[in-house]
All heavy atoms as a GROMACS GRO file, in nm:
protein
  600
    1MET      N    1  -3.927   0.430   1.715
    1MET     CA    2  -3.787   0.431   1.686
    1MET      C    3  -3.710   0.342   1.784
    1MET      O    4  -3.621   0.270   1.745
    1MET     CB    5  -3.733   0.574   1.692
    1MET     CG    6  -3.586   0.580   1.662
    1MET     SD    7  -3.527   0.746   1.676
    1MET     CE    8  -3.387   0.721   1.778
    2VAL      N    9  -3.749   0.351   1.912
    2VAL     CA   10  -3.681   0.270   2.013
    2VAL      C   11  -3.702   0.122   1.985
    2VAL      O   12  -3.610   0.042   1.995
    2VAL     CB   13  -3.731   0.307   2.154
    2VAL    CG1   14  -3.674   0.214   2.259
    2VAL    CG2   15  -3.699   0.451   2.187
    3LYS      N   16  -3.825   0.088   1.946
    3LYS     CA   17  -3.855  -0.052   1.918
    3LYS      C   18  -3.775  -0.104   1.800
    3LYS      O   19  -3.722  -0.215   1.803
    3LYS     CB   20  -4.005  -0.067   1.892
    3LYS     CG   21  -4.056  -0.205   1.902
    3LYS     CD   22  -4.208  -0.205   1.890
    3LYS     CE   23  -4.264  -0.327   1.957
    3LYS     NZ   24  -4.408  -0.330   1.951
    4ALA      N   25  -3.763  -0.025   1.696
    4ALA     CA   26  -3.686  -0.067   1.579
    4ALA      C   27  -3.538  -0.080   1.613
    4ALA      O   28  -3.472  -0.177   1.571
    4ALA     CB   29  -3.705   0.034   1.465
    5PHE      N   30  -3.486   0.014   1.690
    5PHE     CA   31  -3.345   0.008   1.729
    5PHE      C   32  -3.320  -0.113   1.819
    5PHE      O   33  -3.221  -0.184   1.803
    5PHE     CB   34  -3.307   0.138   1.801
    5PHE     CG   35  -3.161   0.149   1.830
    5PHE    CD1   36  -3.070   0.169   1.727
    5PHE    CD2   37  -3.114   0.138   1.959
    5PHE    CE1   38  -2.934   0.178   1.754
    5PHE    CE2   39  -2.980   0.148   1.988
    5PHE     CZ   40  -2.890   0.167   1.884
    6ARG      N   41  -3.412  -0.138   1.913
    6ARG     CA   42  -3.399  -0.254   2.002
    6ARG      C   43  -3.402  -0.384   1.923
    6ARG      O   44  -3.321  -0.474   1.946
    6ARG     CB   45  -3.512  -0.253   2.104
    6ARG     CG   46  -3.504  -0.369   2.203
    6ARG     CD   47  -3.631  -0.389   2.275
    6ARG     NE   48  -3.731  -0.431   2.177
    6ARG     CZ   49  -3.858  -0.448   2.206
    6ARG    NH1   50  -3.902  -0.424   2.326
    6ARG    NH2   51  -3.942  -0.488   2.114
    7ASN      N   52  -3.493  -0.395   1.828
    7ASN     CA   53  -3.501  -0.517   1.748
    7ASN      C   54  -3.376  -0.536   1.661
    7ASN      O   55  -3.331  -0.648   1.641
    7ASN     CB   56  -3.626  -0.515   1.661
    7ASN     CG   57  -3.752  -0.529   1.744
    7ASN    OD1   58  -3.748  -0.575   1.858
    7ASN    ND2   59  -3.863  -0.488   1.687
    8THR      N   60  -3.320  -0.428   1.612
    8THR     CA   61  -3.197  -0.437   1.534
    8THR      C   62  -3.081  -0.485   1.620
    8THR      O   63  -3.004  -0.571   1.578
    8THR     CB   64  -3.164  -0.300   1.472
    8THR    OG1   65  -3.273  -0.256   1.392
    8THR    CG2   66  -3.038  -0.306   1.388
    9VAL      N   67  -3.072  -0.431   1.741
    9VAL     CA   68  -2.966  -0.475   1.832
    9VAL      C   69  -2.984  -0.621   1.867
    9VAL      O   70  -2.887  -0.698   1.872
    9VAL     CB   71  -2.965  -0.387   1.959
    9VAL    CG1   72  -2.878  -0.447   2.068
    9VAL    CG2   73  -2.916  -0.248   1.926
   10MET      N   74  -3.108  -0.664   1.890
   10MET     CA   75  -3.135  -0.805   1.921
   10MET      C   76  -3.091  -0.895   1.806
   10MET      O   77  -3.027  -0.998   1.827
   10MET     CB   78  -3.284  -0.827   1.950
   10MET     CG   79  -3.327  -0.780   2.084
   10MET     SD   80  -3.502  -0.811   2.115
   10MET     CE   81  -3.501  -0.988   2.138
   11ALA      N   82  -3.128  -0.857   1.684
   11ALA     CA   83  -3.094  -0.939   1.568
   11ALA      C   84  -2.943  -0.946   1.547
   11ALA      O   85  -2.888  -1.054   1.521
   11ALA     CB   86  -3.162  -0.883   1.444
   12LEU      N   87  -2.877  -0.832   1.559
   12LEU     CA   88  -2.732  -0.831   1.539
   12LEU      C   89  -2.659  -0.910   1.647
   12LEU      O   90  -2.561  -0.980   1.618
   12LEU     CB   91  -2.680  -0.687   1.534
   12LEU     CG   92  -2.719  -0.607   1.410
   12LEU    CD1   93  -2.673  -0.463   1.423
   12LEU    CD2   94  -2.661  -0.671   1.286
   13THR      N   95  -2.707  -0.902   1.770
   13THR     CA   96  -2.645  -0.979   1.878
   13THR      C   97  -2.664  -1.128   1.855
   13THR      O   98  -2.571  -1.207   1.871
   13THR     CB   99  -2.706  -0.939   2.014
   13THR    OG1  100  -2.690  -0.798   2.030
   13THR    CG2  101  -2.639  -1.012   2.127
   14PHE      N  102  -2.785  -1.167   1.816
   14PHE     CA  103  -2.811  -1.308   1.790
   14PHE      C  104  -2.724  -1.361   1.677
   14PHE      O  105  -2.660  -1.466   1.690
   14PHE     CB  106  -2.959  -1.330   1.756
   14PHE     CG  107  -2.994  -1.474   1.739
   14PHE    CD1  108  -3.028  -1.551   1.847
   14PHE    CD2  109  -2.994  -1.534   1.613
   14PHE    CE1  110  -3.060  -1.684   1.833
   14PHE    CE2  111  -3.025  -1.666   1.597
   14PHE     CZ  112  -3.059  -1.743   1.707
   15VAL      N  113  -2.718  -1.287   1.569
   15VAL     CA  114  -2.636  -1.330   1.455
   15VAL      C  115  -2.488  -1.333   1.492
   15VAL      O  116  -2.415  -1.424   1.453
   15VAL     CB  117  -2.661  -1.236   1.334
   15VAL    CG1  118  -2.559  -1.259   1.224
   15VAL    CG2  119  -2.802  -1.257   1.281
   16GLY      N  120  -2.445  -1.237   1.572
   16GLY     CA  121  -2.304  -1.234   1.613
   16GLY      C  122  -2.266  -1.353   1.698
   16GLY      O  123  -2.164  -1.419   1.674
   17VAL      N  124  -2.348  -1.385   1.798
   17VAL     CA  125  -2.316  -1.497   1.887
   17VAL      C  126  -2.331  -1.630   1.814
   17VAL      O  127  -2.244  -1.718   1.822
   17VAL     CB  128  -2.404  -1.492   2.014
   17VAL    CG1  129  -2.384  -1.617   2.098
   17VAL    CG2  130  -2.372  -1.369   2.096
   18ALA      N  131  -2.440  -1.646   1.741
   18ALA     CA  132  -2.460  -1.772   1.668
   18ALA      C  133  -2.358  -1.786   1.555
   18ALA      O  134  -2.309  -1.897   1.528
   18ALA     CB  135  -2.602  -1.777   1.611
   19GLY      N  136  -2.324  -1.677   1.490
   19GLY     CA  137  -2.225  -1.682   1.383
   19GLY      C  138  -2.086  -1.717   1.432
   19GLY      O  139  -2.010  -1.789   1.365
   20THR      N  140  -2.052  -1.668   1.550
   20THR     CA  141  -1.922  -1.702   1.609
   20THR      C  142  -1.913  -1.852   1.632
   20THR      O  143  -1.810  -1.914   1.603
   20THR     CB  144  -1.902  -1.626   1.741
   20THR    OG1  145  -1.909  -1.487   1.715
   20THR    CG2  146  -1.769  -1.659   1.803
   21ASN      N  147  -2.020  -1.910   1.684
   21ASN     CA  148  -2.019  -2.054   1.706
   21ASN      C  149  -2.012  -2.129   1.574
   21ASN      O  150  -1.944  -2.232   1.564
   21ASN     CB  151  -2.144  -2.098   1.784
   21ASN     CG  152  -2.143  -2.247   1.807
   21ASN    OD1  153  -2.053  -2.298   1.872
   21ASN    ND2  154  -2.240  -2.316   1.752
   22MET      N  155  -2.079  -2.079   1.472
   22MET     CA  156  -2.080  -2.147   1.343
   22MET      C  157  -1.940  -2.149   1.280
   22MET      O  158  -1.896  -2.250   1.226
   22MET     CB  159  -2.178  -2.078   1.248
   22MET     CG  160  -2.198  -2.152   1.117
   22MET     SD  161  -2.322  -2.073   1.013
   22MET     CE  162  -2.236  -1.925   0.962
   23PHE      N  163  -1.868  -2.037   1.291
   23PHE     CA  164  -1.736  -2.030   1.229
   23PHE      C  165  -1.630  -2.108   1.306
   23PHE      O  166  -1.544  -2.171   1.248
   23PHE     CB  167  -1.691  -1.885   1.213
   23PHE     CG  168  -1.763  -1.812   1.104
   23PHE    CD1  169  -1.825  -1.691   1.129
   23PHE    CD2  170  -1.771  -1.864   0.976
   23PHE    CE1  171  -1.892  -1.623   1.030
   23PHE    CE2  172  -1.838  -1.798   0.876
   23PHE     CZ  173  -1.899  -1.677   0.902
   24TRP      N  174  -1.636  -2.102   1.440
   24TRP     CA  175  -1.531  -2.167   1.518
   24TRP      C  176  -1.577  -2.296   1.586
   24TRP      O  177  -1.497  -2.364   1.648
   24TRP     CB  178  -1.476  -2.071   1.622
   24TRP     CG  179  -1.387  -1.970   1.558
   24TRP    CD1  180  -1.268  -1.995   1.498
   24TRP    CD2  181  -1.409  -1.830   1.548
   24TRP    NE1  182  -1.214  -1.878   1.450
   24TRP    CE2  183  -1.299  -1.775   1.480
   24TRP    CE3  184  -1.510  -1.745   1.588
   24TRP    CZ2  185  -1.289  -1.639   1.453
   24TRP    CZ3  186  -1.499  -1.611   1.562
   24TRP    CH2  187  -1.390  -1.560   1.495
   25ASN      N  188  -1.706  -2.329   1.576
   25ASN     CA  189  -1.762  -2.454   1.628
   25ASN      C  190  -1.720  -2.476   1.774
   25ASN      O  191  -1.662  -2.578   1.809
   25ASN     CB  192  -1.720  -2.572   1.541
   25ASN     CG  193  -1.814  -2.688   1.559
   25ASN    OD1  194  -1.922  -2.673   1.616
   25ASN    ND2  195  -1.775  -2.804   1.512
   26PHE      N  196  -1.755  -2.380   1.860
   26PHE     CA  197  -1.719  -2.387   2.001
   26PHE      C  198  -1.798  -2.495   2.076
   26PHE      O  199  -1.746  -2.565   2.159
   26PHE     CB  200  -1.744  -2.253   2.071
   26PHE     CG  201  -1.643  -2.150   2.038
   26PHE    CD1  202  -1.681  -2.021   2.010
   26PHE    CD2  203  -1.507  -2.180   2.036
   26PHE    CE1  204  -1.588  -1.924   1.981
   26PHE    CE2  205  -1.413  -2.083   2.007
   26PHE     CZ  206  -1.454  -1.955   1.980
   27MET      N  207  -1.929  -2.503   2.050
   27MET     CA  208  -2.014  -2.591   2.130
   27MET      C  209  -2.129  -2.644   2.046
   27MET      O  210  -2.140  -2.616   1.928
   27MET     CB  211  -2.067  -2.515   2.252
   27MET     CG  212  -2.153  -2.396   2.216
   27MET     SD  213  -2.190  -2.291   2.354
   27MET     CE  214  -2.045  -2.191   2.362
   28ASN      N  215  -2.213  -2.720   2.110
   28ASN     CA  216  -2.332  -2.776   2.047
   28ASN      C  217  -2.418  -2.662   1.989
   28ASN      O  218  -2.430  -2.556   2.050
   28ASN     CB  219  -2.411  -2.853   2.152
   28ASN     CG  220  -2.528  -2.927   2.094
   28ASN    OD1  221  -2.570  -2.902   1.984
   28ASN    ND2  222  -2.580  -3.021   2.172
   29ASP      N  223  -2.478  -2.684   1.875
   29ASP     CA  224  -2.557  -2.579   1.810
   29ASP      C  225  -2.678  -2.537   1.892
   29ASP      O  226  -2.716  -2.420   1.892
   29ASP     CB  227  -2.602  -2.626   1.672
   29ASP     CG  228  -2.486  -2.635   1.575
   29ASP    OD1  229  -2.385  -2.566   1.597
   29ASP    OD2  230  -2.496  -2.711   1.476
   30TYR      N  231  -2.741  -2.630   1.963
   30TYR     CA  232  -2.857  -2.595   2.044
   30TYR      C  233  -2.817  -2.506   2.162
   30TYR      O  234  -2.887  -2.411   2.195
   30TYR     CB  235  -2.928  -2.720   2.095
   30TYR     CG  236  -2.994  -2.799   1.985
   30TYR    CD1  237  -2.946  -2.924   1.948
   30TYR    CD2  238  -3.104  -2.747   1.918
   30TYR    CE1  239  -3.006  -2.995   1.847
   30TYR    CE2  240  -3.164  -2.817   1.816
   30TYR     CZ  241  -3.116  -2.942   1.781
   30TYR     OH  242  -3.175  -3.012   1.681
   31ILE      N  243  -2.705  -2.536   2.223
   31ILE     CA  244  -2.657  -2.453   2.334
   31ILE      C  245  -2.618  -2.315   2.282
   31ILE      O  246  -2.649  -2.213   2.344
   31ILE     CB  247  -2.538  -2.521   2.404
   31ILE    CG1  248  -2.583  -2.650   2.470
   31ILE    CG2  249  -2.474  -2.427   2.506
   31ILE    CD1  250  -2.469  -2.734   2.526
   32ALA      N  251  -2.553  -2.310   2.168
   32ALA     CA  252  -2.514  -2.182   2.109
   32ALA      C  253  -2.637  -2.098   2.074
   32ALA      O  254  -2.638  -1.977   2.095
   32ALA     CB  255  -2.429  -2.204   1.985
   33CYS      N  256  -2.741  -2.163   2.024
   33CYS     CA  257  -2.864  -2.091   1.990
   33CYS      C  258  -2.928  -2.035   2.117
   33CYS      O  259  -2.976  -1.922   2.118
   33CYS     CB  260  -2.960  -2.184   1.916
   33CYS     SG  261  -3.106  -2.100   1.854
   34GLY      N  262  -2.930  -2.114   2.224
   34GLY     CA  263  -2.985  -2.066   2.350
   34GLY      C  264  -2.905  -1.950   2.407
   34GLY      O  265  -2.963  -1.851   2.456
   35LEU      N  266  -2.774  -1.960   2.401
   35LEU     CA  267  -2.689  -1.850   2.448
   35LEU      C  268  -2.708  -1.725   2.362
   35LEU      O  269  -2.709  -1.613   2.414
   35LEU     CB  270  -2.543  -1.891   2.448
   35LEU     CG  271  -2.501  -1.990   2.556
   35LEU    CD1  272  -2.356  -2.032   2.536
   35LEU    CD2  273  -2.520  -1.930   2.693
   36ALA      N  274  -2.722  -1.743   2.232
   36ALA     CA  275  -2.744  -1.629   2.143
   36ALA      C  276  -2.878  -1.562   2.173
   36ALA      O  277  -2.889  -1.440   2.173
   36ALA     CB  278  -2.737  -1.673   1.997
   37LEU      N  279  -2.979  -1.643   2.201
   37LEU     CA  280  -3.110  -1.588   2.235
   37LEU      C  281  -3.104  -1.511   2.367
   37LEU      O  282  -3.157  -1.400   2.378
   37LEU     CB  283  -3.213  -1.700   2.243
   37LEU     CG  284  -3.357  -1.658   2.268
   37LEU    CD1  285  -3.406  -1.570   2.154
   37LEU    CD2  286  -3.445  -1.781   2.281
   38ALA      N  287  -3.037  -1.569   2.465
   38ALA     CA  288  -3.022  -1.500   2.594
   38ALA      C  289  -2.944  -1.370   2.579
   38ALA      O  290  -2.979  -1.267   2.639
   38ALA     CB  291  -2.953  -1.591   2.694
   39ALA      N  292  -2.839  -1.372   2.499
   39ALA     CA  293  -2.760  -1.250   2.477
   39ALA      C  294  -2.841  -1.143   2.406
   39ALA      O  295  -2.830  -1.024   2.438
   39ALA     CB  296  -2.635  -1.284   2.396
   40SER      N  297  -2.925  -1.182   2.311
   40SER     CA  298  -3.003  -1.083   2.238
   40SER      C  299  -3.112  -1.022   2.327
   40SER      O  300  -3.138  -0.902   2.318
   40SER     CB  301  -3.065  -1.144   2.112
   40SER     OG  302  -3.160  -1.243   2.145
   41VAL      N  303  -3.173  -1.102   2.413
   41VAL     CA  304  -3.273  -1.047   2.506
   41VAL      C  305  -3.206  -0.953   2.606
   41VAL      O  306  -3.259  -0.846   2.637
   41VAL     CB  307  -3.348  -1.161   2.577
   41VAL    CG1  308  -3.432  -1.110   2.691
   41VAL    CG2  309  -3.436  -1.237   2.478
   42THR      N  310  -3.089  -0.991   2.655
   42THR     CA  311  -3.015  -0.904   2.747
   42THR      C  312  -2.977  -0.773   2.679
   42THR      O  313  -2.989  -0.665   2.739
   42THR     CB  314  -2.889  -0.976   2.798
   42THR    OG1  315  -2.928  -1.098   2.861
   42THR    CG2  316  -2.812  -0.890   2.895
   43ALA      N  317  -2.934  -0.780   2.556
   43ALA     CA  318  -2.900  -0.658   2.482
   43ALA      C  319  -3.022  -0.569   2.463
   43ALA      O  320  -3.012  -0.446   2.474
   43ALA     CB  321  -2.840  -0.694   2.346
   44ALA      N  322  -3.138  -0.630   2.439
   44ALA     CA  323  -3.261  -0.552   2.423
   44ALA      C  324  -3.297  -0.478   2.551
   44ALA      O  325  -3.333  -0.360   2.548
   44ALA     CB  326  -3.376  -0.642   2.381
   45PHE      N  327  -3.285  -0.545   2.666
   45PHE     CA  328  -3.314  -0.479   2.793
   45PHE      C  329  -3.216  -0.365   2.819
   45PHE      O  330  -3.256  -0.259   2.868
   45PHE     CB  331  -3.309  -0.579   2.908
   45PHE     CG  332  -3.432  -0.666   2.917
   45PHE    CD1  333  -3.419  -0.802   2.932
   45PHE    CD2  334  -3.559  -0.612   2.909
   45PHE    CE1  335  -3.530  -0.883   2.939
   45PHE    CE2  336  -3.671  -0.692   2.917
   45PHE     CZ  337  -3.657  -0.829   2.932
   46CYS      N  338  -3.091  -0.385   2.785
   46CYS     CA  339  -2.991  -0.279   2.805
   46CYS      C  340  -3.022  -0.158   2.718
   46CYS      O  341  -3.010  -0.043   2.764
   46CYS     CB  342  -2.852  -0.332   2.776
   46CYS     SG  343  -2.793  -0.450   2.898
   47VAL      N  344  -3.062  -0.182   2.594
   47VAL     CA  345  -3.095  -0.071   2.504
   47VAL      C  346  -3.216   0.005   2.557
   47VAL      O  347  -3.218   0.128   2.558
   47VAL     CB  348  -3.121  -0.124   2.361
   47VAL    CG1  349  -3.188  -0.021   2.274
   47VAL    CG2  350  -2.990  -0.169   2.298
   48GLU      N  351  -3.318  -0.067   2.604
   48GLU     CA  352  -3.436   0.000   2.658
   48GLU      C  353  -3.400   0.084   2.780
   48GLU      O  354  -3.449   0.195   2.796
   48GLU     CB  355  -3.543  -0.103   2.695
   48GLU     CG  356  -3.614  -0.159   2.575
   48GLU     CD  357  -3.721  -0.258   2.613
   48GLU    OE1  358  -3.745  -0.280   2.733
   48GLU    OE2  359  -3.782  -0.315   2.522
   49ARG      N  360  -3.315   0.030   2.868
   49ARG     CA  361  -3.276   0.106   2.987
   49ARG      C  362  -3.199   0.232   2.951
   49ARG      O  363  -3.216   0.336   3.015
   49ARG     CB  364  -3.194   0.019   3.081
   49ARG     CG  365  -3.276  -0.087   3.151
   49ARG     CD  366  -3.196  -0.164   3.250
   49ARG     NE  367  -3.136  -0.081   3.353
   49ARG     CZ  368  -3.192  -0.050   3.468
   49ARG    NH1  369  -3.312  -0.093   3.494
   49ARG    NH2  370  -3.128   0.023   3.556
   50VAL      N  371  -3.118   0.225   2.847
   50VAL     CA  372  -3.044   0.344   2.803
   50VAL      C  373  -3.141   0.451   2.754
   50VAL      O  374  -3.129   0.568   2.791
   50VAL     CB  375  -2.942   0.307   2.693
   50VAL    CG1  376  -2.892   0.430   2.621
   50VAL    CG2  377  -2.828   0.228   2.752
   51PHE      N  378  -3.240   0.412   2.673
   51PHE     CA  379  -3.336   0.510   2.622
   51PHE      C  380  -3.423   0.566   2.733
   51PHE      O  381  -3.454   0.685   2.735
   51PHE     CB  382  -3.424   0.448   2.512
   51PHE     CG  383  -3.361   0.453   2.377
   51PHE    CD1  384  -3.303   0.340   2.323
   51PHE    CD2  385  -3.359   0.570   2.304
   51PHE    CE1  386  -3.244   0.344   2.198
   51PHE    CE2  387  -3.300   0.574   2.178
   51PHE     CZ  388  -3.243   0.461   2.126
   52ILE      N  389  -3.464   0.482   2.829
   52ILE     CA  390  -3.545   0.529   2.941
   52ILE      C  391  -3.465   0.626   3.027
   52ILE      O  392  -3.516   0.732   3.066
   52ILE     CB  393  -3.597   0.410   3.024
   52ILE    CG1  394  -3.703   0.335   2.944
   52ILE    CG2  395  -3.653   0.457   3.158
   52ILE    CD1  396  -3.743   0.202   3.007
   53GLY      N  397  -3.341   0.592   3.056
   53GLY     CA  398  -3.258   0.681   3.136
   53GLY      C  399  -3.233   0.814   3.066
   53GLY      O  400  -3.236   0.920   3.129
   54ARG      N  401  -3.210   0.808   2.935
   54ARG     CA  402  -3.186   0.931   2.862
   54ARG      C  403  -3.310   1.020   2.859
   54ARG      O  404  -3.301   1.142   2.877
   54ARG     CB  405  -3.142   0.898   2.719
   54ARG     CG  406  -3.088   1.019   2.646
   54ARG     CD  407  -3.037   0.981   2.511
   54ARG     NE  408  -3.151   0.982   2.420
   54ARG     CZ  409  -3.147   0.944   2.295
   54ARG    NH1  410  -3.035   0.899   2.245
   54ARG    NH2  411  -3.252   0.950   2.219
   55SER      N  412  -3.427   0.960   2.839
   55SER     CA  413  -3.550   1.041   2.836
   55SER      C  414  -3.581   1.097   2.974
   55SER      O  415  -3.631   1.209   2.986
   55SER     CB  416  -3.667   0.959   2.784
   55SER     OG  417  -3.696   0.853   2.870
   56ARG      N  418  -3.552   1.022   3.080
   56ARG     CA  419  -3.573   1.072   3.216
   56ARG      C  420  -3.481   1.191   3.244
   56ARG      O  421  -3.524   1.292   3.301
   56ARG     CB  422  -3.548   0.962   3.317
   56ARG     CG  423  -3.581   1.004   3.458
   56ARG     CD  424  -3.570   0.885   3.552
   56ARG     NE  425  -3.617   0.921   3.684
   56ARG     CZ  426  -3.546   0.986   3.774
   56ARG    NH1  427  -3.423   1.023   3.746
   56ARG    NH2  428  -3.596   1.015   3.892
   57ARG      N  429  -3.355   1.181   3.205
   57ARG     CA  430  -3.263   1.295   3.224
   57ARG      C  431  -3.310   1.417   3.146
   57ARG      O  432  -3.298   1.531   3.194
   57ARG     CB  433  -3.122   1.255   3.182
   57ARG     CG  434  -3.049   1.170   3.281
   57ARG     CD  435  -2.902   1.157   3.248
   57ARG     NE  436  -2.877   1.110   3.113
   57ARG     CZ  437  -2.868   0.982   3.078
   57ARG    NH1  438  -2.882   0.888   3.169
   57ARG    NH2  439  -2.843   0.947   2.954
   58GLU      N  440  -3.362   1.395   3.027
   58GLU     CA  441  -3.412   1.507   2.946
   58GLU      C  442  -3.533   1.573   3.011
   58GLU      O  443  -3.544   1.695   3.012
   58GLU     CB  444  -3.447   1.456   2.806
   58GLU     CG  445  -3.490   1.564   2.710
   58GLU     CD  446  -3.377   1.660   2.673
   58GLU    OE1  447  -3.260   1.629   2.694
   58GLU    OE2  448  -3.409   1.768   2.622
   59MET      N  449  -3.624   1.493   3.065
   59MET     CA  450  -3.740   1.549   3.134
   59MET      C  451  -3.698   1.628   3.258
   59MET      O  452  -3.754   1.734   3.287
   59MET     CB  453  -3.838   1.439   3.173
   59MET     CG  454  -3.911   1.379   3.056
   59MET     SD  455  -4.016   1.497   2.970
   59MET     CE  456  -4.148   1.512   3.087
   60ILE      N  457  -3.600   1.577   3.331
   60ILE     CA  458  -3.551   1.649   3.448
   60ILE      C  459  -3.485   1.779   3.405
   60ILE      O  460  -3.503   1.884   3.468
   60ILE     CB  461  -3.454   1.561   3.530
   60ILE    CG1  462  -3.531   1.451   3.601
   60ILE    CG2  463  -3.375   1.644   3.630
   60ILE    CD1  464  -3.443   1.348   3.668
   61ARG      N  465  -3.411   1.776   3.295
   61ARG     CA  466  -3.346   1.898   3.245
   61ARG      C  467  -3.450   2.002   3.203
   61ARG      O  468  -3.436   2.121   3.231
   61ARG     CB  469  -3.255   1.866   3.127
   61ARG     CG  470  -3.173   1.984   3.079
   61ARG     CD  471  -3.090   1.950   2.958
   61ARG     NE  472  -3.170   1.929   2.839
   61ARG     CZ  473  -3.222   2.026   2.764
   61ARG    NH1  474  -3.205   2.152   2.797
   61ARG    NH2  475  -3.292   1.999   2.656
   62LEU      N  476  -3.558   1.957   3.138
   62LEU     CA  477  -3.658   2.050   3.088
   62LEU      C  478  -3.753   2.100   3.196
   62LEU      O  479  -3.792   2.216   3.197
   62LEU     CB  480  -3.739   1.986   2.976
   62LEU     CG  481  -3.665   1.959   2.846
   62LEU    CD1  482  -3.752   1.881   2.750
   62LEU    CD2  483  -3.620   2.089   2.783
   63HIS      N  484  -3.794   2.011   3.287
   63HIS     CA  485  -3.902   2.044   3.380
   63HIS      C  486  -3.862   2.044   3.526
   63HIS      O  487  -3.947   2.064   3.612
   63HIS     CB  488  -4.018   1.946   3.360
   63HIS     CG  489  -4.071   1.946   3.220
   63HIS    ND1  490  -4.142   2.051   3.168
   63HIS    CD2  491  -4.060   1.854   3.121
   63HIS    CE1  492  -4.174   2.023   3.042
   63HIS    NE2  493  -4.125   1.904   3.012
   64GLY      N  494  -3.739   2.016   3.557
   64GLY     CA  495  -3.695   2.016   3.696
   64GLY      C  496  -3.706   1.877   3.757
   64GLY      O  497  -3.762   1.784   3.699
   65ALA      N  498  -3.654   1.865   3.877
   65ALA     CA  499  -3.644   1.735   3.942
   65ALA      C  500  -3.780   1.679   3.982
   65ALA      O  501  -3.794   1.558   3.998
   65ALA     CB  502  -3.555   1.745   4.064
   66ASP      N  503  -3.882   1.763   3.998
   66ASP     CA  504  -4.012   1.713   4.042
   66ASP      C  505  -4.111   1.701   3.926
   66ASP      O  506  -4.231   1.713   3.945
   66ASP     CB  507  -4.068   1.803   4.152
   66ASP     CG  508  -4.088   1.945   4.104
   66ASP    OD1  509  -4.030   1.980   4.000
   66ASP    OD2  510  -4.160   2.019   4.171
   67TRP      N  511  -4.065   1.674   3.806
   67TRP     CA  512  -4.154   1.668   3.690
   67TRP      C  513  -4.256   1.556   3.699
   67TRP      O  514  -4.365   1.565   3.643
   67TRP     CB  515  -4.073   1.653   3.560
   67TRP     CG  516  -4.001   1.522   3.550
   67TRP    CD1  517  -3.876   1.496   3.595
   67TRP    CD2  518  -4.048   1.401   3.490
   67TRP    NE1  519  -3.843   1.366   3.569
   67TRP    CE2  520  -3.945   1.305   3.504
   67TRP    CE3  521  -4.165   1.365   3.427
   67TRP    CZ2  522  -3.958   1.176   3.459
   67TRP    CZ3  523  -4.178   1.236   3.381
   67TRP    CH2  524  -4.075   1.143   3.396
   68HIS      N  525  -4.229   1.451   3.771
   68HIS     CA  526  -4.323   1.339   3.779
   68HIS      C  527  -4.414   1.348   3.901
   68HIS      O  528  -4.497   1.260   3.922
   68HIS     CB  529  -4.249   1.206   3.778
   68HIS     CG  530  -4.148   1.193   3.886
   68HIS    ND1  531  -4.180   1.162   4.015
   68HIS    CD2  532  -4.014   1.210   3.885
   68HIS    CE1  533  -4.070   1.158   4.088
   68HIS    NE2  534  -3.969   1.188   4.012
   69SER      N  535  -4.403   1.452   3.982
   69SER     CA  536  -4.486   1.462   4.102
   69SER      C  537  -4.633   1.484   4.067
   69SER      O  538  -4.720   1.452   4.146
   69SER     CB  539  -4.437   1.574   4.192
   69SER     OG  540  -4.449   1.698   4.126
   70ALA      N  541  -4.662   1.534   3.949
   70ALA     CA  542  -4.801   1.554   3.907
   70ALA      C  543  -4.872   1.421   3.883
   70ALA      O  544  -4.995   1.415   3.888
   70ALA     CB  545  -4.806   1.639   3.781
   71GLU      N  546  -4.800   1.314   3.862
   71GLU     CA  547  -4.862   1.184   3.841
   71GLU      C  548  -4.930   1.134   3.968
   71GLU      O  549  -5.028   1.060   3.961
   71GLU     CB  550  -4.756   1.081   3.798
   71GLU     CG  551  -4.693   1.110   3.665
   71GLU     CD  552  -4.578   1.016   3.636
   71GLU    OE1  553  -4.536   0.942   3.728
   71GLU    OE2  554  -4.531   1.015   3.522
   72ASP      N  555  -4.880   1.174   4.085
   72ASP     CA  556  -4.933   1.126   4.211
   72ASP      C  557  -5.059   1.201   4.254
   72ASP      O  558  -5.131   1.154   4.341
   72ASP     CB  559  -4.827   1.136   4.321
   72ASP     CG  560  -4.706   1.052   4.289
   72ASP    OD1  561  -4.723   0.949   4.221
   72ASP    OD2  562  -4.595   1.088   4.331
   73ARG      N  563  -5.083   1.314   4.196
   73ARG     CA  564  -5.199   1.395   4.234
   73ARG      C  565  -5.327   1.335   4.176
   73ARG      O  566  -5.328   1.285   4.065
   73ARG     CB  567  -5.184   1.538   4.186
   73ARG     CG  568  -5.071   1.610   4.250
   73ARG     CD  569  -5.069   1.754   4.205
   73ARG     NE  570  -4.942   1.814   4.238
   73ARG     CZ  571  -4.885   1.909   4.170
   73ARG    NH1  572  -4.944   1.959   4.064
   73ARG    NH2  573  -4.768   1.955   4.206
   74GLN      N  574  -5.434   1.346   4.251
   74GLN     CA  575  -5.563   1.299   4.202
   74GLN      C  576  -5.627   1.408   4.118
   74GLN      O  577  -5.620   1.526   4.152
   74GLN     CB  578  -5.654   1.263   4.318
   74GLN     CG  579  -5.604   1.146   4.399
   74GLN     CD  580  -5.697   1.117   4.516
   74GLN    OE1  581  -5.792   1.189   4.539
   74GLN    NE2  582  -5.667   1.012   4.588
   75PRO      N  583  -5.691   1.369   4.006
   75PRO     CA  584  -5.756   1.472   3.923
   75PRO      C  585  -5.873   1.536   3.997
   75PRO      O  586  -5.947   1.471   4.068
   75PRO     CB  587  -5.803   1.396   3.801
   75PRO     CG  588  -5.799   1.251   3.838
   75PRO     CD  589  -5.705   1.237   3.952
   76GLY      N  590  -5.887   1.666   3.984
   76GLY     CA  591  -5.997   1.739   4.043
   76GLY      C  592  -5.973   1.782   4.187
   76GLY      O  593  -6.061   1.836   4.251
   77VAL      N  594  -5.854   1.757   4.238
   77VAL     CA  595  -5.827   1.795   4.379
   77VAL      C  596  -5.748   1.922   4.381
   77VAL      O  597  -5.665   1.949   4.305
   77VAL     CB  598  -5.751   1.682   4.451
   77VAL    CG1  599  -5.712   1.726   4.590
   77VAL    CG2  600  -5.836   1.558   4.455
   0.00000   0.00000   0.00000
């Protein structure tokens, strides 16, 4: 679900930035395409960070602040 949502945000951001340039002809098309690509990648990272932060808060709410301390333990010890 996160991947589909991230890809949707990337596509919409790209179309929004590139479409703005197409309608108002702000700059060269190659520069606008590069800026649209950079904006869509940035939006994807922001979406992933939101989902990661939300899931981390949920794990802390469910299991307490030390829920990840078991990852550091060696198996069988």
